[in-house]
LUMMAR-366271 format. One record per residue (C-alpha): residue number from 1; x negated, y, z. Coordinates in steps of 0.2 Angstrom, whole numbers. Each point is the difference from the previous one (the first is absolute). Layout:
BEGIN
<r num="NUM" px="X" py="Y" pz="Z"/>
...
//
This chain:
BEGIN
<r num="1" px="0" py="0" pz="0"/>
<r num="2" px="-6" py="17" pz="-4"/>
<r num="3" px="2" py="12" pz="15"/>
<r num="4" px="9" py="16" pz="-6"/>
<r num="5" px="9" py="-7" pz="-15"/>
<r num="6" px="17" py="-1" pz="9"/>
<r num="7" px="-3" py="16" pz="8"/>
<r num="8" px="0" py="9" pz="-17"/>
<r num="9" px="16" py="-8" pz="-4"/>
<r num="10" px="8" py="6" pz="16"/>
<r num="11" px="-5" py="18" pz="-3"/>
<r num="12" px="16" py="11" pz="0"/>
<r num="13" px="5" py="10" pz="-14"/>
<r num="14" px="-9" py="17" pz="1"/>
<r num="15" px="-17" py="-10" pz="2"/>
<r num="16" px="-5" py="6" pz="18"/>
<r num="17" px="-1" py="-12" pz="14"/>
<r num="18" px="-10" py="9" pz="13"/>
<r num="19" px="1" py="-7" pz="18"/>
<r num="20" px="-5" py="11" pz="14"/>
<r num="21" px="-14" py="-7" pz="11"/>
<r num="22" px="-5" py="4" pz="18"/>
<r num="23" px="-19" py="1" pz="2"/>
<r num="24" px="-8" py="-2" pz="17"/>
<r num="25" px="-18" py="8" pz="-1"/>
<r num="26" px="-14" py="-12" pz="2"/>
<r num="27" px="-19" py="3" pz="4"/>
<r num="28" px="-16" py="-8" pz="3"/>
<r num="29" px="7" py="-13" pz="12"/>
<r num="30" px="18" py="0" pz="-6"/>
<r num="31" px="9" py="-5" pz="-16"/>
<r num="32" px="12" py="11" pz="-9"/>
<r num="33" px="17" py="-7" pz="2"/>
<r num="34" px="14" py="2" pz="-12"/>
<r num="35" px="19" py="-3" pz="2"/>
<r num="36" px="13" py="-1" pz="-13"/>
<r num="37" px="16" py="4" pz="10"/>
<r num="38" px="12" py="-3" pz="-15"/>
<r num="39" px="-7" py="-18" pz="-1"/>
<r num="40" px="2" py="-10" pz="16"/>
<r num="41" px="-16" py="-8" pz="5"/>
<r num="42" px="-10" py="8" pz="-14"/>
<r num="43" px="-16" py="7" pz="7"/>
<r num="44" px="-19" py="1" pz="-4"/>
<r num="45" px="-17" py="5" pz="6"/>
<r num="46" px="-16" py="6" pz="-7"/>
<r num="47" px="-17" py="3" pz="7"/>
<r num="48" px="-6" py="11" pz="-14"/>
<r num="49" px="10" py="16" pz="3"/>
<r num="50" px="15" py="9" pz="-6"/>
<r num="51" px="-1" py="-4" pz="-18"/>
<r num="52" px="-3" py="-19" pz="3"/>
<r num="53" px="15" py="0" pz="12"/>
<r num="54" px="11" py="7" pz="-14"/>
<r num="55" px="-6" py="-13" pz="-12"/>
<r num="56" px="3" py="-14" pz="12"/>
<r num="57" px="17" py="6" pz="3"/>
<r num="58" px="4" py="-1" pz="-18"/>
<r num="59" px="-5" py="-19" pz="0"/>
<r num="60" px="10" py="-3" pz="16"/>
<r num="61" px="16" py="8" pz="-9"/>
<r num="62" px="-3" py="-10" pz="-16"/>
<r num="63" px="-1" py="-16" pz="10"/>
<r num="64" px="15" py="4" pz="11"/>
<r num="65" px="11" py="4" pz="-15"/>
<r num="66" px="-6" py="-16" pz="-9"/>
<r num="67" px="5" py="-11" pz="15"/>
<r num="68" px="17" py="9" pz="1"/>
<r num="69" px="3" py="-3" pz="-18"/>
<r num="70" px="-5" py="-19" pz="2"/>
<r num="71" px="13" py="-1" pz="15"/>
<r num="72" px="13" py="10" pz="-10"/>
<r num="73" px="0" py="13" pz="14"/>
<r num="74" px="5" py="18" pz="-3"/>
<r num="75" px="-14" py="12" pz="-2"/>
<r num="76" px="3" py="16" pz="9"/>
<r num="77" px="-1" py="16" pz="-9"/>
<r num="78" px="-14" py="12" pz="6"/>
<r num="79" px="6" py="13" pz="13"/>
<r num="80" px="-3" py="18" pz="-2"/>
<r num="81" px="-16" py="6" pz="9"/>
<r num="82" px="10" py="13" pz="9"/>
<r num="83" px="11" py="-14" pz="8"/>
<r num="84" px="-15" py="-9" pz="6"/>
<r num="85" px="-8" py="15" pz="8"/>
<r num="86" px="14" py="2" pz="12"/>
<r num="87" px="-2" py="-18" pz="7"/>
<r num="88" px="-8" py="1" pz="17"/>
<r num="89" px="-9" py="-17" pz="0"/>
<r num="90" px="-13" py="7" pz="-13"/>
<r num="91" px="-4" py="16" pz="9"/>
<r num="92" px="-18" py="5" pz="-2"/>
<r num="93" px="-3" py="-11" pz="-16"/>
<r num="94" px="-4" py="7" pz="-17"/>
<r num="95" px="11" py="-3" pz="-15"/>
<r num="96" px="-2" py="-4" pz="-19"/>
<r num="97" px="11" py="-5" pz="-14"/>
<r num="98" px="-6" py="-16" pz="-9"/>
<r num="99" px="5" py="-7" pz="-16"/>
<r num="100" px="-6" py="-18" pz="0"/>
<r num="101" px="-2" py="0" pz="-19"/>
<r num="102" px="-11" py="15" pz="-1"/>
//
């Protein structure tokens, strides 16, 4: 199976599928943590900094969607970033919008 093939088929009309991700800053002795709130259980981590954390989140999102498709589960539509910014459990985290196919 080629990871990402079904993700492209899923892409909604209009072409954008940008998921908001919450990023916990890392450092010399701590990995950068990433949570994808719209996709339950979807998370990632990176040791190489912010850019690597974003790339790892793209991989995690693709894999999450692939598994959901295999299980015939619904794939949540990405939330608006302004909605996520209001959620208290992510206070102090940094945010980015990620398109898993970019």
